[in-house]
C-alpha positions as CSV (number, residue, x, y, z in Angstrom):
1,M,8.6,41.4,0.5
2,S,5.0,40.9,-0.3
3,T,2.4,43.3,1.2
4,S,-0.8,41.4,0.2
5,T,-4.0,42.4,2.0
6,D,-6.1,39.8,0.2
7,W,-7.3,37.7,3.0
8,S,-10.5,37.2,5.0
9,I,-11.1,36.1,8.6
10,G,-12.9,33.0,7.5
11,E,-10.2,32.1,5.1
12,V,-7.3,32.3,7.6
13,L,-9.3,30.4,10.3
14,K,-10.2,27.7,7.8
15,T,-6.5,27.3,6.7
16,A,-5.3,27.4,10.3
17,T,-7.8,24.7,11.3
18,E,-6.3,22.4,8.6
19,K,-2.7,23.2,9.5
20,Q,-3.2,22.6,13.2
21,V,-3.3,18.8,12.5
22,G,0.0,17.4,13.7
23,F,1.0,20.8,15.2
24,K,-1.0,20.7,18.5
25,W,1.4,18.5,20.4
26,S,4.5,20.5,19.7
27,Y,2.7,23.8,20.3
28,F,1.4,22.7,23.7
29,A,4.7,21.2,24.6
30,A,6.1,24.8,24.0
31,V,3.2,26.3,26.0
32,L,4.0,23.9,28.9
33,V,7.6,24.9,28.8
34,Y,6.7,28.6,28.9
35,A,4.2,28.0,31.7
36,V,6.7,26.1,33.8
37,I,9.5,28.6,33.4
38,S,7.1,31.5,34.2
39,I,5.8,29.7,37.4
40,V,9.3,28.9,38.6
41,I,10.6,32.4,38.0
42,T,7.5,33.9,39.8
43,L,8.0,31.6,42.8
44,V,11.6,32.5,43.0
45,Q,10.7,36.2,42.8
46,V,8.1,35.9,45.6
47,A,10.5,34.0,47.8
48,A,13.3,36.4,47.2
49,V,11.7,39.9,47.3
50,G,8.0,39.4,47.9
51,S,5.1,40.2,45.7
52,A,5.0,43.3,43.4
53,G,3.8,46.4,45.2
54,D,5.5,45.6,48.5
55,D,8.3,47.9,47.6
56,V,10.2,49.5,44.7
57,A,12.7,46.6,44.6
58,A,9.9,44.0,44.1
59,S,8.3,46.1,41.3
60,F,11.6,46.5,39.6
61,V,12.3,42.7,39.8
62,E,8.8,42.0,38.3
63,L,9.5,44.4,35.4
64,L,12.9,42.8,34.8
65,I,11.2,39.3,34.7
66,T,8.7,40.6,32.2
67,L,11.4,41.8,30.0
68,I,13.4,38.5,30.3
69,L,10.3,36.4,29.5
70,F,9.2,38.7,26.5
71,P,11.4,36.9,23.9
72,L,10.0,33.6,25.1
73,G,6.5,34.8,24.5
74,V,7.5,35.9,21.1
75,G,8.7,32.4,20.5
76,L,5.2,31.1,21.0
77,G,3.9,33.4,18.3
78,L,6.8,32.4,16.1
79,L,5.7,28.8,16.2
80,G,2.4,29.8,14.6
81,I,4.1,31.9,12.0
82,R,6.5,29.1,11.1
83,R,3.6,26.6,10.8
84,A,1.7,29.0,8.5
85,A,4.8,29.3,6.4
86,G,5.2,25.5,6.0
87,K,8.3,25.3,8.1
88,E,9.3,22.9,10.9
89,T,8.2,23.8,14.4
90,P,10.3,22.2,17.0
91,V,9.9,23.3,20.6
92,S,13.4,24.8,20.4
93,T,11.9,27.6,18.3
94,L,10.9,29.1,21.6
95,W,14.6,30.1,22.2
96,E,15.3,31.7,18.8
97,P,14.0,35.2,19.7
98,Y,16.7,35.4,22.4
99,T,19.3,35.9,19.6
100,H,17.5,39.2,19.1
101,A,16.9,39.8,22.8
102,L,18.3,43.3,23.0
103,P,16.3,44.8,20.1
104,L,13.2,43.0,21.3
105,I,13.5,44.4,24.8
106,V,14.1,47.9,23.4
107,M,11.1,47.5,21.1
108,F,8.9,46.3,24.0
109,A,9.8,49.3,26.1
110,L,9.4,51.8,23.2
111,M,6.1,50.2,22.2
112,A,4.8,50.3,25.7
113,V,5.6,54.0,26.0
114,L,3.9,54.8,22.7
115,I,0.8,52.8,23.5
116,I,0.4,54.2,27.0
117,A,0.8,57.7,25.6
118,G,-1.9,56.8,23.0
119,F,-4.3,55.8,25.8
120,F,-3.7,59.1,27.5
121,L,-4.7,60.8,24.2
122,L,-8.4,59.9,24.3
123,V,-7.8,56.1,24.5
124,L,-8.4,55.4,20.8
125,P,-4.8,56.0,19.6
126,G,-3.6,53.5,22.2
127,I,-6.0,50.9,21.0
128,Y,-4.9,51.6,17.4
129,L,-1.2,51.2,18.2
130,S,-1.7,48.1,20.4
131,I,-3.1,46.3,17.3
132,A,-0.9,48.0,14.7
133,Y,2.3,47.0,16.4
134,S,1.4,43.3,16.6
135,F,3.8,42.1,14.0
136,A,6.8,44.2,15.1
137,P,8.5,41.5,17.2
138,Y,8.3,39.0,14.4
139,L,9.7,41.4,11.9
140,I,12.7,41.8,14.1
141,V,13.2,38.0,14.4
142,E,12.1,36.8,10.9
143,K,13.1,39.8,8.7
144,N,16.0,41.1,10.9
145,M,14.6,44.6,11.0
146,G,15.7,47.3,13.4
147,V,13.4,48.4,16.2
148,W,11.8,51.5,14.7
149,E,11.8,50.0,11.2
150,A,9.8,47.0,12.6
151,L,7.4,49.1,14.5
152,E,6.6,51.4,11.5
153,T,6.5,48.5,9.0
154,S,4.0,46.7,11.2
155,R,1.9,49.8,11.8
156,K,1.8,50.8,8.1
157,A,1.0,47.3,7.0
158,I,-1.8,46.6,9.5
159,T,-3.3,50.0,9.0
160,Q,-4.4,48.8,5.6
161,F,-6.6,46.1,7.2
162,W,-6.8,47.3,10.8
163,W,-10.5,46.7,11.3
164,R,-10.3,43.2,9.7
165,Y,-7.3,42.3,11.9
166,F,-9.1,43.7,15.0
167,G,-12.1,41.5,14.0
168,L,-9.8,38.5,13.8
169,M,-8.5,39.2,17.3
170,L,-12.1,39.5,18.6
171,V,-13.1,36.2,17.0
172,A,-10.0,34.7,18.5
173,M,-10.9,36.0,21.9
174,V,-14.4,34.5,21.6
175,L,-13.0,31.1,20.5
176,I,-10.6,31.1,23.5
177,I,-13.5,31.8,25.9
178,I,-15.6,29.0,24.3
179,G,-12.6,26.7,24.3
180,S,-12.1,27.3,28.0
181,I,-15.5,25.7,28.8
182,P,-15.4,23.2,30.3
183,L,-12.0,22.5,32.0
184,L,-10.0,24.3,29.3
185,I,-10.1,21.2,27.1
186,G,-11.1,23.1,23.9
187,L,-7.9,25.2,24.2
188,F,-5.9,22.2,23.0
189,W,-7.4,23.0,19.5
190,V,-8.2,26.7,19.8
191,L,-4.8,28.1,20.8
192,P,-2.9,26.4,17.9
193,I,-5.6,27.6,15.5
194,V,-5.3,31.2,16.7
195,A,-1.5,31.1,16.5
196,I,-1.5,29.8,13.0
197,A,-4.3,32.2,11.9
198,T,-2.1,35.1,13.0
199,G,0.8,33.5,11.2
200,E,-1.3,33.3,8.0
201,V,-1.9,37.0,8.1
202,F,1.8,37.6,8.7
203,A,2.7,35.4,5.7
204,K,0.2,37.1,3.4
205,T,1.3,40.5,4.5
206,F,5.1,40.1,4.5
207,G,5.7,37.1,2.4
208,N,7.7,33.9,3.0
209,P,10.3,33.6,0.3
210,E,12.2,31.0,2.4
211,T,9.3,28.6,2.9
212,E,10.4,25.0,3.4
213,A,8.5,21.9,2.6
214,L,6.8,20.4,5.7
215,T,6.0,16.8,6.2
216,S,2.8,16.4,8.3
217,D,3.4,15.0,11.8
218,P,1.1,12.3,13.2
219,E,-1.9,13.5,15.2
């Protein structure tokens, strides 16, 4: 497994911009699937038990839904990682994290506890961990790591370039805000670029020994 830290924000964004050609449509098809599933589940939840905050049962159901949807969200990130690695990115990639659903849910719960505890400790530890644990879900799915191993591997790796990766996240946030004006049209380009840029950092950090040749899709 490679642990290269030799990358720059400009470099990964430039590469991501090139690789988003032919990727946008499949990525947004996956985003649409995610959005539809989330909306349907939310409507069913509201119809069945009311909005969160009404009672303990409604809050519990919302937490349960969050845990159920978490692997689906990981699937969106996985698309960017696969594109960065030169692999095929069918919409069905969304479902792959569900084969690791139990460790992902355990990881989510443990990560949430640690980050919340970090915020109680003068806030800064919480900010540090929320960035440092970014790659943990993908280490579980792509490298078949255990929960704690994935959390610690992600934390130790990102710590080597924490400020640079934090900077990439800030740039991504600015790009998303700009892409939202007007009418969210720019997000059609921005979101795939951000997803691939994150995948580029993952690839450079942890390596991709199983990279497959990828034939470019039509625009």
